[in-house]
C-alpha positions as CSV (number, residue, x, y, z in Angstrom):
1,X,67.8,98.0,86.8
2,X,66.6,96.2,90.0
3,X,67.0,92.6,91.0
4,X,63.8,91.3,89.5
5,X,61.1,91.5,92.2
6,X,58.0,93.2,91.0
7,X,57.7,95.2,94.2
8,X,61.1,96.8,93.6
9,X,60.4,97.8,90.0
10,X,59.8,101.4,89.1
11,X,56.8,102.2,86.8
12,X,59.3,102.7,83.9
13,X,60.9,99.3,84.5
14,X,57.5,97.7,84.5
15,X,56.5,99.4,81.3
16,X,59.7,98.3,79.6
17,X,59.2,94.7,80.9
18,X,55.7,94.7,79.4
19,X,57.1,95.8,76.0
20,X,59.9,93.2,76.1
21,X,57.5,90.3,76.8
22,X,56.4,90.5,73.2
23,X,60.0,90.2,72.0
24,X,60.6,87.2,74.2
25,X,57.5,85.3,73.1
26,X,57.4,86.0,69.4
27,X,60.3,85.4,67.0
28,X,59.9,87.2,63.7
29,X,60.5,85.1,60.6
30,X,63.7,85.6,58.8
31,X,63.1,87.5,55.5
32,X,65.3,86.1,52.7
33,X,65.2,89.4,50.8
34,X,66.5,91.3,53.9
35,X,69.2,88.8,54.4
36,X,70.3,89.1,50.8
37,X,70.3,92.9,51.0
38,X,72.4,92.9,54.2
39,X,74.9,90.5,52.8
40,X,75.2,92.5,49.6
41,X,75.7,95.7,51.5
42,X,78.4,94.2,53.6
43,X,80.2,92.9,50.6
44,X,80.3,96.2,48.7
45,X,81.3,98.1,51.8
46,X,84.1,95.6,52.4
47,X,85.3,96.0,48.8
48,X,85.5,99.8,49.2
49,X,87.1,99.8,52.6
50,X,90.7,99.3,51.4
51,X,90.6,101.9,48.6
52,X,88.9,104.5,50.8
53,X,91.5,103.9,53.6
54,X,94.3,104.3,51.1
55,X,92.8,107.5,49.7
56,X,92.6,108.9,53.2
57,X,96.2,108.0,54.0
58,X,97.3,109.5,50.7
59,X,95.4,112.8,51.3
60,X,96.6,113.0,54.8
61,X,100.2,112.6,53.7
62,X,99.7,115.1,50.9
63,X,98.3,117.6,53.4
64,X,101.3,117.1,55.7
65,X,103.6,117.6,52.8
66,X,102.0,120.7,51.5
67,X,101.3,122.3,54.9
68,X,104.8,123.7,55.4
69,X,104.7,125.1,51.9
70,X,101.5,126.9,52.7
71,X,102.8,128.1,56.1
72,X,100.7,125.7,58.2
73,X,101.9,123.3,60.9
74,X,101.2,119.6,60.4
75,X,98.8,117.7,62.6
76,X,101.7,115.7,64.0
77,X,103.6,118.8,65.0
78,X,100.6,120.1,66.9
79,X,100.3,117.0,69.1
């Protein structure tokens, strides 16, 4: 983007600037229901993060252990 002089702005930059003026002047009100939904979503995702990570580590280890039995090289050996 250019330095800020209107003479140096491309038509695309002027169009973006015109659209951004609305965002600079109007602040939308905070919707309580949206805030509650976002917080609730973050909480259940945080609660599932550790079990899903543990399952991924377990399945990866299982795949590495069964790989030689099935005649496949492990991911670590390919690196």
